[in-house]
DSSP file (Angstrom, degrees, kcal/mol; ACC not computed):
  #  RESIDUE AA STRUCTURE BP1 BP2  ACC     N-H-->O    O-->H-N    N-H-->O    O-->H-N    TCO  KAPPA ALPHA  PHI   PSI    X-CA   Y-CA   Z-CA
    1    1 A M              0   0    0      0, 0.0    64,-3.0     0, 0.0     2,-0.2   0.000 360.0 360.0 360.0 138.8    9.5   -2.5   11.6
    2    2 A S     >  -     0   0    0     62,-0.2     4,-2.2    52,-0.1     5,-0.2  -0.487 360.0-113.5 -90.2 164.1   10.4   -4.0    8.3
    3    3 A F  H  > S+     0   0    0     60,-0.5     4,-3.1     1,-0.2    14,-0.3   0.868 118.2  56.1 -64.3 -35.4   12.9   -6.9    7.7
    4    4 A K  H  > S+     0   0    0     50,-0.3     4,-2.5     2,-0.2    -1,-0.2   0.928 108.3  47.3 -61.6 -44.4   15.2   -4.4    6.0
    5    5 A E  H  > S+     0   0    0     49,-0.6     4,-2.4     2,-0.2    -2,-0.2   0.905 114.4  46.4 -63.6 -41.4   15.2   -2.2    9.0
    6    6 A L  H  X S+     0   0    0     -4,-2.2     4,-1.7     2,-0.2    -2,-0.2   0.916 111.6  50.8 -69.1 -42.7   15.8   -5.1   11.3
    7    7 A D  H  X>S+     0   0    0     -4,-3.1     5,-3.0     1,-0.2     4,-0.6   0.933 113.1  46.8 -57.2 -45.8   18.6   -6.6    9.1
    8    8 A A  H ><5S+     0   0    0     -4,-2.5     3,-0.9     1,-0.2    -2,-0.2   0.914 109.6  52.5 -64.5 -43.5   20.3   -3.1    9.0
    9    9 A A  H 3<5S+     0   0    0     -4,-2.4    -1,-0.2     1,-0.2    -2,-0.2   0.819 117.0  39.5 -62.3 -30.9   20.0   -2.6   12.8
   10   10 A L  H 3<5S-     0   0    0     -4,-1.7    -1,-0.2    -5,-0.1    -2,-0.2   0.418 111.1-117.6-100.2   0.4   21.6   -6.0   13.4
   11   11 A G  T <<5 +     0   0    0     -3,-0.9    -3,-0.2    -4,-0.6    -4,-0.1   0.843  64.4 147.4  67.7  33.7   24.2   -5.8   10.7
   12   12 A L      < -     0   0    0     -5,-3.0    -1,-0.2    -6,-0.2     3,-0.1  -0.678  50.3-111.1-100.3 153.4   22.8   -8.8    8.9
   13   13 A P    >   -     0   0    0      0, 0.0     3,-1.9     0, 0.0     4,-0.3  -0.369  58.1 -67.8 -72.8 164.2   22.6   -9.5    5.1
   14   14 A K  T 3  S+     0   0    0      1,-0.2   -10,-0.1     2,-0.1   -11,-0.0  -0.235 122.6  29.3 -51.9 133.9   19.2   -9.4    3.4
   15   15 A G  T 3> S+     0   0    0     -3,-0.1     4,-2.4   -12,-0.1    -1,-0.2   0.173  85.2 106.4 102.0 -17.4   17.1  -12.3    4.6
   16   16 A G  H <> S+     0   0    0     -3,-1.9     4,-1.7     1,-0.2     5,-0.1   0.949  86.0  39.4 -61.2 -51.1   18.4  -12.8    8.1
   17   17 A A  H  > S+     0   0    0     -4,-0.3     4,-2.5   -14,-0.3    -1,-0.2   0.873 114.2  55.5 -67.8 -37.1   15.4  -11.3    9.9
   18   18 A F  H  > S+     0   0    0      2,-0.2     4,-2.5     1,-0.2    -1,-0.2   0.929 107.1  49.0 -62.0 -45.3   13.0  -12.9    7.5
   19   19 A R  H  X S+     0   0    0     -4,-2.4     4,-1.5     1,-0.2    -1,-0.2   0.897 112.1  48.7 -62.8 -39.8   14.4  -16.4    8.2
   20   20 A A  H  X S+     0   0    0     -4,-1.7     4,-1.7    -5,-0.2    -1,-0.2   0.907 110.3  52.1 -65.5 -40.7   14.2  -15.8   11.9
   21   21 A F  H  X S+     0   0    0     -4,-2.5     4,-2.1     1,-0.2    -2,-0.2   0.919 105.7  54.2 -59.6 -44.6   10.6  -14.6   11.6
   22   22 A K  H  < S+     0   0    0     -4,-2.5    -1,-0.2     1,-0.2    -2,-0.2   0.858 107.8  50.3 -61.1 -35.2    9.7  -17.7    9.6
   23   23 A R  H  < S+     0   0    0     -4,-1.5    -1,-0.2     1,-0.2    -2,-0.2   0.863 118.7  38.1 -68.0 -34.9   11.0  -19.9   12.5
   24   24 A L  H >< S+     0   0    0     -4,-1.7     3,-2.1     1,-0.2     4,-0.3   0.637  89.9  95.5 -88.9 -16.5    9.0  -17.8   15.0
   25   25 A E  G >< S+     0   0    0     -4,-2.1     3,-2.0     1,-0.3    -1,-0.2   0.792  72.7  64.2 -51.9 -38.5    5.9  -17.4   12.9
   26   26 A P  G 3  S+     0   0    0      0, 0.0    -1,-0.3     0, 0.0    -2,-0.1   0.804 107.1  45.3 -58.0 -25.6    3.9  -20.3   14.3
   27   27 A G  G <  S+     0   0    0     -3,-2.1     2,-0.3    -4,-0.1    -2,-0.2   0.363 103.0  82.5 -96.6   4.8    3.9  -18.5   17.7
   28   28 A L    <   -     0   0    0     -3,-2.0     2,-0.5    -4,-0.3     0, 0.0  -0.747  69.6-136.1-109.6 157.0    2.9  -15.1   16.2
   29   29 A R    >>> -     0   0    0     -2,-0.3     4,-3.2     6,-0.0     3,-1.6  -0.951  16.0-128.0-117.9 124.8   -0.5  -13.8   15.3
   30   30 A E  B 345S+a   34   0A   0     -2,-0.5     5,-0.2     1,-0.2    -5,-0.0  -0.462  99.1  27.3 -64.5 137.5   -1.2  -11.9   12.1
   31   31 A G  T 345S+     0   0    0      3,-3.7    -1,-0.2    -2,-0.1     4,-0.1   0.071 129.0  44.7  95.1 -23.4   -3.0   -8.6   13.0
   32   32 A T  T <45S+     0   0    0     -3,-1.6    -2,-0.2     2,-0.2    37,-0.2   0.735 126.2  20.8-112.4 -53.9   -1.4   -8.5   16.4
   33   33 A D  T  <5S+     0   0    0     -4,-3.2    33,-3.0     1,-0.2     2,-0.3   0.736 132.8   5.0 -92.1 -26.7    2.3   -9.3   16.0
   34   34 A Y  E   < -aB  30  65A   0     -5,-1.1    -3,-3.7    31,-0.2     2,-0.4  -0.987  58.2-145.7-154.7 161.8    2.7   -8.6   12.3
   35   35 A R  E     - B   0  64A   0     29,-2.3    29,-3.0    -2,-0.3     2,-0.5  -0.992  13.1-143.4-132.0 138.2    0.8   -7.2    9.4
   36   36 A V  E     - B   0  63A   0     -2,-0.4     2,-0.5    27,-0.2    27,-0.2  -0.901  10.6-161.3-105.0 126.1    1.0   -8.2    5.7
   37   37 A L  E     - B   0  62A   0     25,-3.4    25,-2.6    -2,-0.5    -2,-0.0  -0.907  12.9-170.5-104.6 132.4    0.8   -5.5    3.1
   38   38 A V    >>  -     0   0    0     -2,-0.5     4,-2.7    23,-0.2     3,-1.3  -0.930  28.2 -99.6-126.3 147.6    0.0   -6.8   -0.4
   39   39 A P  T 34 S+     0   0    0      0, 0.0    21,-0.0     0, 0.0    22,-0.0  -0.288 107.4  29.0 -60.4 147.3   -0.1   -5.1   -3.9
   40   40 A G  T 34 S+     0   0    0      1,-0.1     0, 0.0     0, 0.0     0, 0.0  -0.031 126.7  45.8  90.9 -31.5   -3.5   -4.0   -5.0
   41   41 A R  T <4 S+     0   0    0     -3,-1.3     3,-0.1     2,-0.0    -1,-0.1   0.719 124.5  25.6-107.4 -34.7   -4.8   -3.5   -1.5
   42   42 A D  S  X S+     0   0    0     -4,-2.7     4,-2.7     1,-0.1     5,-0.2  -0.108  74.7 133.4-125.2  34.5   -1.9   -1.6    0.1
   43   43 A D  H  > S+     0   0    0      1,-0.2     4,-2.7     2,-0.2     5,-0.2   0.882  73.3  50.4 -56.8 -44.1   -0.2    0.2   -2.8
   44   44 A D  H  > S+     0   0    0      1,-0.2     4,-2.3     2,-0.2    -1,-0.2   0.926 113.3  45.1 -63.2 -44.9    0.0    3.6   -1.2
   45   45 A A  H  > S+     0   0    0      2,-0.2     4,-2.4     1,-0.2     5,-0.2   0.918 113.8  49.9 -65.1 -43.4    1.6    2.2    2.0
   46   46 A L  H  X S+     0   0    0     -4,-2.7     4,-2.3     1,-0.2    -2,-0.2   0.923 112.3  47.0 -61.3 -44.4    4.0    0.0    0.0
   47   47 A E  H  X S+     0   0    0     -4,-2.7     4,-2.9    -5,-0.2    -1,-0.2   0.894 111.3  51.5 -66.4 -39.1    5.1    2.9   -2.2
   48   48 A S  H  X S+     0   0    0     -4,-2.3     4,-1.9    -5,-0.2    -1,-0.2   0.921 112.5  45.5 -62.6 -44.6    5.6    5.2    0.8
   49   49 A L  H  <>S+     0   0    0     -4,-2.4     5,-2.4     2,-0.2     6,-0.7   0.877 113.5  50.2 -66.5 -37.8    7.7    2.7    2.5
   50   50 A R  H ><5S+     0   0    0     -4,-2.3     3,-1.6    -5,-0.2    -2,-0.2   0.938 110.6  48.7 -65.7 -47.1    9.7    2.0   -0.7
   51   51 A R  H 3<5S+     0   0    0     -4,-2.9    -2,-0.2     1,-0.3    -1,-0.2   0.862 109.2  54.4 -60.3 -35.6   10.3    5.8   -1.2
   52   52 A G  T 3<5S-     0   0    0     -4,-1.9    -1,-0.3    -5,-0.2    -2,-0.2   0.474 112.9-120.2 -78.1  -1.7   11.4    6.1    2.4
   53   53 A G  T < 5S+     0   0    0     -3,-1.6    -3,-0.2    -4,-0.2    -2,-0.1   0.697  77.6 124.9  73.4  18.6   14.0    3.4    1.9
   54   54 A R      < +     0   0    0     -5,-2.4   -49,-0.6    -6,-0.2     2,-0.3   0.597  66.0  43.0 -89.0 -11.2   12.4    1.2    4.6
   55   55 A I  S    S-     0   0    0     -6,-0.7     2,-0.1    -5,-0.1    -2,-0.1  -0.916  94.0 -91.3-132.3 159.5   11.9   -1.9    2.5
   56   56 A Y    >   -     0   0    0     -2,-0.3     3,-1.9     1,-0.1    -2,-0.1  -0.404  34.5-123.4 -67.3 144.4   13.9   -3.8    0.0
   57   57 A A  T 3  S+     0   0    0      1,-0.3    -1,-0.1    -2,-0.1    -7,-0.0   0.806 111.4  53.7 -59.2 -30.5   13.4   -2.7   -3.6
   58   58 A S  T 3  S+     0   0    0      2,-0.0    -1,-0.3     0, 0.0     2,-0.1   0.464  79.9 126.4 -85.5  -1.1   12.4   -6.2   -4.6
   59   59 A T    <   +     0   0    0     -3,-1.9     3,-0.1     1,-0.2    -4,-0.0  -0.348  22.9 162.7 -62.6 132.6    9.7   -6.5   -1.9
   60   60 A V  S    S+     0   0    0      1,-0.4     2,-0.6    -2,-0.1    -1,-0.2   0.712  72.0  29.5-109.7 -69.4    6.3   -7.5   -3.2
   61   61 A N  S    S-     0   0    0    -23,-0.1    -1,-0.4   -25,-0.0     2,-0.4  -0.858  84.6-152.4 -94.2 125.4    4.3   -8.7   -0.2
   62   62 A L  E     -B   37   0A   0    -25,-2.6   -25,-3.4    -2,-0.6     2,-0.5  -0.829  11.3-158.1-108.1 134.4    5.6   -6.9    2.9
   63   63 A V  E     -B   36   0A   0     -2,-0.4     2,-0.5   -27,-0.2   -60,-0.5  -0.949   9.3-165.1-106.2 124.1    5.5   -8.0    6.5
   64   64 A L  E     -B   35   0A   0    -29,-3.0   -29,-2.3    -2,-0.5     2,-0.3  -0.939  13.0-142.8-107.6 130.8    5.7   -5.3    9.1
   65   65 A L  E     -B   34   0A   0    -64,-3.0   -31,-0.2    -2,-0.5   -32,-0.1  -0.701  10.2-124.9 -94.8 141.6    6.5   -6.4   12.7
   66   66 A S     >  -     0   0    0    -33,-3.0     4,-2.9    -2,-0.3     5,-0.2  -0.353  37.3-102.7 -68.6 162.8    5.0   -5.0   15.8
   67   67 A P  H  > S+     0   0    0      0, 0.0     4,-2.0     0, 0.0     5,-0.1   0.899 124.1  49.7 -55.8 -40.5    7.6   -3.7   18.3
   68   68 A A  H  > S+     0   0    0      2,-0.2     4,-1.7     1,-0.2     5,-0.1   0.912 112.5  45.9 -66.8 -42.0    7.1   -6.9   20.4
   69   69 A A  H  > S+     0   0    0    -36,-0.2     4,-2.5     2,-0.2     5,-0.2   0.899 111.0  52.9 -67.6 -39.7    7.5   -9.2   17.5
   70   70 A A  H  X S+     0   0    0     -4,-2.9     4,-2.7     1,-0.2    -1,-0.2   0.896 108.1  51.7 -60.7 -39.4   10.6   -7.3   16.3
   71   71 A A  H  X S+     0   0    0     -4,-2.0     4,-2.6    -5,-0.2    -1,-0.2   0.879 109.3  50.0 -64.6 -37.8   12.1   -7.7   19.8
   72   72 A R  H  X S+     0   0    0     -4,-1.7     4,-2.2     2,-0.2    -2,-0.2   0.912 112.1  46.7 -66.9 -42.6   11.4  -11.5   19.6
   73   73 A V  H  X S+     0   0    0     -4,-2.5     4,-2.0     2,-0.2    -2,-0.2   0.931 112.9  50.3 -63.5 -45.0   13.1  -11.7   16.2
   74   74 A R  H  X S+     0   0    0     -4,-2.7     4,-1.9     1,-0.2    -2,-0.2   0.931 110.7  48.9 -58.2 -47.5   16.0   -9.6   17.4
   75   75 A A  H  X S+     0   0    0     -4,-2.6     4,-0.6     1,-0.2    -1,-0.2   0.888 109.8  51.8 -62.3 -39.6   16.4  -11.9   20.5
   76   76 A A  H  < S+     0   0    0     -4,-2.2     3,-0.4     1,-0.2    -1,-0.2   0.869 112.4  46.4 -64.8 -35.4   16.3  -15.0   18.4
   77   77 A L  H  < S+     0   0    0     -4,-2.0    -1,-0.2     1,-0.2    -2,-0.2   0.789 110.9  51.0 -77.5 -28.3   19.0  -13.6   16.1
   78   78 A Q  H  <        0   0    0     -4,-1.9    -1,-0.2    -5,-0.2    -2,-0.2   0.482 360.0 360.0 -90.2  -2.1   21.2  -12.5   19.0
   79   79 A G     <        0   0    0     -4,-0.6    -3,-0.2    -3,-0.4    -4,-0.1   0.462 360.0 360.0  74.2 360.0   21.0  -15.9   20.6
């Protein structure tokens, strides 16, 4: 799940899910809880997600959350 998708699901402005993720990040593991897509290495995936409207137009490096990590971010945002 992208931050844009999570923001939309929770009715948050851009950046809400990202800020919650940054608070939780020390307890999360890259490759298990989230994946980072970067230009030059993941261009096809980034473009596909952009075309599908799943990420913000200004996104450069993309973090995709696993279902479990997305649930943790959601829970942190919902208090």
